[in-house]
C-alpha positions as CSV (number, residue, x, y, z in Angstrom):
1,M,0.0,0.0,0.0
2,Y,1.3,3.5,-0.9
3,L,0.3,6.8,0.6
4,T,1.6,10.3,-0.1
5,A,1.6,13.1,2.4
6,T,2.8,16.7,2.7
7,P,4.3,17.2,6.1
8,K,3.0,20.3,8.0
9,N,6.3,21.7,9.1
10,K,9.3,23.5,7.6
11,L,9.6,20.8,5.0
12,K,6.1,21.3,3.8
13,S,7.1,21.6,0.2
14,N,8.3,18.0,0.1
15,L,6.2,15.2,-1.1
16,V,6.7,12.1,1.0
17,E,5.9,8.5,0.0
18,I,4.9,6.2,2.9
19,R,5.1,2.5,2.2
20,I,3.5,-0.1,4.4
21,D,4.7,-3.6,3.5
22,Y,4.3,-6.6,5.8
23,G,4.3,-4.6,8.9
24,Y,7.3,-2.4,8.0
25,I,6.8,1.4,7.4
26,T,9.3,3.2,5.3
27,F,9.5,6.8,4.3
28,R,11.0,8.3,1.2
29,I,11.1,11.9,0.0
30,I,10.1,11.7,-3.7
31,R,10.2,15.4,-4.4
32,E,12.7,17.6,-2.7
33,G,11.6,21.2,-1.8
34,P,13.5,24.2,-0.6
35,G,13.3,23.2,3.0
36,T,15.1,19.8,2.6
37,L,18.3,19.4,4.5
38,N,21.0,18.5,2.0
39,S,24.6,19.3,1.3
40,Q,23.7,22.9,0.3
41,T,22.1,23.6,3.7
42,E,24.6,21.9,5.9
43,S,26.5,24.1,8.3
44,P,29.7,25.2,6.6
45,I,33.0,24.0,7.9
46,L,34.6,27.2,6.9
47,S,33.0,30.6,6.7
48,L,34.5,34.0,5.7
49,Q,32.5,37.2,6.5
50,N,33.5,40.5,5.0
51,V,37.2,39.8,5.2
52,R,39.6,42.7,4.2
53,K,43.3,42.9,4.0
54,S,45.5,45.8,2.7
55,F,49.2,46.1,2.3
56,G,49.9,49.9,2.3
57,G,47.5,51.4,-0.1
58,L,46.9,48.1,-2.0
59,K,43.6,46.3,-1.2
60,A,44.7,42.7,-1.5
61,I,41.4,41.3,-0.2
62,D,38.3,43.5,-0.3
63,D,35.1,42.5,1.6
64,V,35.3,38.8,0.7
65,S,32.6,36.5,2.0
66,F,31.8,32.8,1.2
67,D,31.1,29.5,2.9
68,V,32.8,26.1,2.3
69,A,30.6,23.0,2.7
70,P,32.1,20.0,4.5
71,C,33.5,17.0,2.6
72,R,33.7,18.8,-0.7
73,I,36.4,20.0,-3.0
74,T,35.8,23.7,-3.5
75,G,37.8,25.6,-6.1
76,L,39.2,29.1,-5.8
77,I,40.3,30.6,-9.1
78,G,41.1,34.0,-10.6
79,P,43.8,35.8,-12.6
80,N,47.3,36.5,-11.2
81,G,47.1,39.1,-8.5
82,A,43.4,38.3,-7.7
83,G,44.3,37.6,-4.0
84,K,44.0,33.8,-3.9
85,T,47.2,33.0,-2.0
86,T,46.8,36.0,0.2
87,L,43.4,34.7,1.2
88,F,45.0,31.3,2.0
89,N,47.5,33.1,4.1
90,I,44.8,34.9,6.0
91,I,42.7,31.7,6.6
92,S,45.7,29.7,7.8
93,G,46.9,32.4,10.2
94,F,50.0,33.6,8.4
95,H,48.4,37.0,8.0
96,K,45.8,38.7,10.1
97,P,42.8,40.3,8.4
98,D,42.3,44.0,8.9
99,T,38.5,43.5,9.4
100,G,36.0,40.6,9.0
101,E,35.6,37.2,10.6
102,I,36.7,33.7,9.8
103,H,35.0,30.7,11.4
104,F,36.2,27.1,11.3
105,K,33.8,24.5,12.6
106,G,31.7,27.3,14.2
107,K,34.6,29.0,16.0
108,R,36.5,32.1,15.1
109,I,40.1,31.6,14.0
110,D,41.0,34.9,12.5
111,G,43.0,35.8,15.5
112,L,45.0,32.6,15.6
113,S,48.5,31.9,14.4
114,L,49.7,29.4,11.8
115,H,50.5,26.7,14.3
116,Q,47.2,27.2,16.1
117,T,45.1,26.7,13.0
118,F,47.3,23.6,12.2
119,N,46.5,22.2,15.7
120,K,42.8,22.7,14.9
121,K,43.2,20.3,11.9
122,L,43.2,23.1,9.3
123,C,46.2,22.4,7.2
124,R,47.7,24.0,4.0
125,T,50.1,23.3,1.3
126,F,52.2,25.8,-0.7
127,Q,52.7,26.7,-4.4
128,I,56.2,25.4,-4.2
129,S,56.7,22.0,-2.7
130,R,58.8,22.2,0.5
131,E,60.0,18.6,0.8
132,L,63.1,17.7,2.8
133,K,65.2,16.9,-0.2
134,L,68.0,14.9,1.5
135,M,65.6,12.7,3.5
136,T,63.6,9.7,2.1
137,V,60.0,9.9,1.1
138,L,59.1,7.8,4.1
139,D,61.1,9.9,6.6
140,N,59.4,13.1,5.2
141,L,56.1,11.6,6.4
142,M,57.4,10.3,9.7
143,L,58.6,13.7,10.8
144,V,55.1,15.2,10.6
145,P,53.2,13.9,13.8
146,P,53.8,16.4,16.7
147,N,54.9,15.5,20.2
148,Q,56.7,12.3,19.4
149,A,58.2,10.5,22.4
150,G,61.6,10.3,20.7
151,E,61.8,14.1,20.5
152,K,62.8,14.2,24.2
153,L,66.3,13.1,24.8
154,W,65.6,11.6,28.3
155,R,62.9,9.3,26.8
156,T,65.3,7.7,24.4
157,W,67.4,6.8,27.5
158,F,64.8,5.8,30.0
159,C,61.7,4.8,27.8
160,P,63.2,3.2,24.7
161,G,60.3,0.8,24.5
162,L,57.8,3.7,24.3
163,V,59.8,5.5,21.6
164,R,60.2,2.3,19.6
165,K,56.4,1.5,19.8
166,Q,55.4,4.9,18.7
167,E,57.9,4.9,15.8
168,I,56.4,1.6,14.6
169,Q,52.9,3.1,14.7
170,I,53.9,6.2,12.8
171,R,55.8,4.1,10.2
172,E,52.7,1.9,9.6
173,K,50.5,5.0,9.3
174,A,53.0,6.6,6.8
175,L,53.1,3.5,4.7
176,K,49.3,3.3,4.5
177,I,49.2,6.9,3.4
178,L,51.9,6.4,0.8
179,Q,49.9,3.5,-0.6
180,L,46.9,5.7,-0.7
181,V,48.7,8.4,-2.8
182,G,50.6,5.8,-4.9
183,L,54.1,6.5,-3.7
184,T,54.9,3.2,-1.9
185,H,57.4,2.2,-4.5
186,L,59.3,5.4,-3.8
187,K,59.4,5.2,0.0
188,D,63.2,4.8,0.1
189,E,63.9,7.4,-2.6
190,Y,65.3,10.8,-1.7
191,A,62.5,13.3,-1.8
192,G,64.6,15.7,-3.9
193,N,64.7,13.1,-6.7
194,L,61.0,13.0,-7.2
195,S,59.2,14.5,-10.3
196,G,57.0,17.5,-10.0
197,G,53.8,15.5,-9.8
198,Q,55.3,13.1,-7.3
199,K,56.4,16.0,-5.1
200,R,52.8,17.3,-5.0
201,L,51.6,13.8,-4.0
202,L,54.3,13.8,-1.3
203,E,53.0,17.2,-0.1
204,L,49.5,15.8,0.1
205,A,50.7,12.7,1.9
206,R,52.6,14.8,4.5
207,T,49.5,16.8,5.1
208,M,47.5,13.6,5.6
209,M,49.9,12.6,8.4
210,A,48.5,15.5,10.5
211,D,44.9,14.0,10.3
212,P,43.4,17.2,8.8
213,E,39.7,17.9,8.7
214,M,40.3,20.5,6.0
215,I,43.2,21.2,3.5
216,L,44.0,24.4,1.8
217,F,45.6,23.2,-1.4
218,D,47.6,25.9,-3.2
219,E,48.2,25.2,-6.9
220,P,48.4,21.3,-6.8
221,G,48.9,21.2,-10.5
222,A,51.8,23.7,-10.6
223,G,54.8,22.1,-12.4
224,V,52.9,18.9,-13.0
225,N,52.7,17.3,-16.5
226,P,49.2,16.3,-17.8
227,S,49.5,12.6,-17.1
228,E,50.6,13.2,-13.5
229,R,47.9,15.9,-13.1
230,K,45.2,13.3,-13.8
231,T,46.7,11.0,-11.2
232,L,46.8,13.8,-8.7
233,A,43.2,14.7,-9.4
234,D,42.2,11.1,-8.8
235,R,44.1,10.9,-5.5
236,I,42.6,14.2,-4.2
237,R,39.1,13.0,-5.1
238,Q,39.7,9.6,-3.5
239,L,41.0,11.2,-0.2
240,V,37.9,13.3,0.1
241,Q,35.6,10.4,-0.5
242,E,37.3,7.9,1.7
243,N,38.4,10.1,4.6
244,Q,35.6,12.8,4.7
245,I,38.1,15.6,4.3
246,T,37.2,19.1,3.0
247,V,39.5,20.7,0.4
248,L,39.7,24.3,-0.7
249,L,41.8,24.3,-3.8
250,I,43.6,27.2,-5.7
251,G,44.2,26.3,-9.3
252,H,45.2,27.9,-12.6
253,E,44.9,24.6,-14.5
254,M,41.2,24.9,-15.5
255,E,40.9,21.3,-16.7
256,L,41.9,20.1,-13.2
257,V,39.7,22.6,-11.4
258,M,36.6,22.0,-13.6
259,D,37.1,18.2,-13.2
260,I,37.2,17.9,-9.4
261,C,35.8,21.1,-7.9
262,N,32.2,21.9,-7.2
263,P,31.4,24.7,-6.4
264,I,34.0,27.1,-7.8
265,I,34.6,30.6,-6.4
266,V,36.1,33.3,-8.6
267,L,38.2,36.2,-7.3
268,E,39.0,39.4,-9.2
269,R,41.2,42.1,-7.8
270,G,40.7,41.0,-4.2
271,K,36.9,40.8,-4.6
272,K,34.6,37.8,-5.0
273,L,33.3,38.0,-8.5
274,T,31.0,34.9,-8.6
275,E,30.4,31.4,-7.3
276,G,28.7,28.4,-8.9
277,T,29.0,25.0,-10.5
278,P,31.8,24.4,-13.1
279,D,29.2,24.9,-15.9
280,Q,27.9,28.1,-14.4
281,V,31.4,29.5,-14.0
282,R,32.6,28.4,-17.4
283,C,29.7,30.2,-19.1
284,D,29.7,33.3,-17.0
285,P,30.6,36.2,-19.3
286,R,32.3,38.1,-16.4
287,V,34.6,35.2,-15.8
288,L,35.4,34.9,-19.5
289,E,36.2,38.6,-19.5
290,V,38.4,39.0,-16.5
291,Y,39.9,35.5,-16.2
292,L,40.1,34.2,-19.8
293,G,40.5,37.6,-21.4
294,G,37.4,37.8,-23.5
295,T,33.8,36.8,-23.9
296,E,32.2,34.2,-26.0
297,E,30.8,35.2,-29.4
């Protein structure tokens, strides 16, 4: 037996199917209305409100506001000098905003320093990979976890078992992450010998060692050839899906951004120009004008 009903509450615009089958009652929303809770109405994990930042007389960031939904890959694009990396620096605590508020998981972070935002599981990468070139790929990862027992000299003397046990756990975690990003075969290679794409994957793997809830990924495709770029895109997508991580990604490689990001935010001269799906952004004449240098005929 099937019945349909319209709930008399905030979700009144939804049509609900009620199925009674051998004593079991199931509910299914068969038409979704504006009151339905979905990914668009979830509380944002990151929220910027009227953020401004000037350097001397230059307005680098001018009244920027946007929200980032959890467990998504959100793109941030714009021409050179639009303010993308400056915005990352402000969010991560490297720079303090002149005015405005930044909330992460519902709490203000715009007054925090870089290491404090890192401790809150908000991590970032940089345009240029900063691997430790003369250490192996595996050692690059094993250095990341903070407060390791072996960092204190007296523990290596009096608690060698504790130090050894923790090192084994960190090594196992690092190997799992290397497998996830596809670098297991290079674990004993010096990090300085990796290709551009492999270094970006290493940067991602090192970030994962900190158990982030959100990653600010600055130019992941920079210096990466097309074949490696596709691998990188697949790994980023896989990490988000399997680990429920949120990514805010700066990109100049439009093919990469359009492939994995939704929504996409566009900056122009420090201001938010527009936000939308890849198709909406791709067809927006303002984006074509300021970012691509012209409009479609």
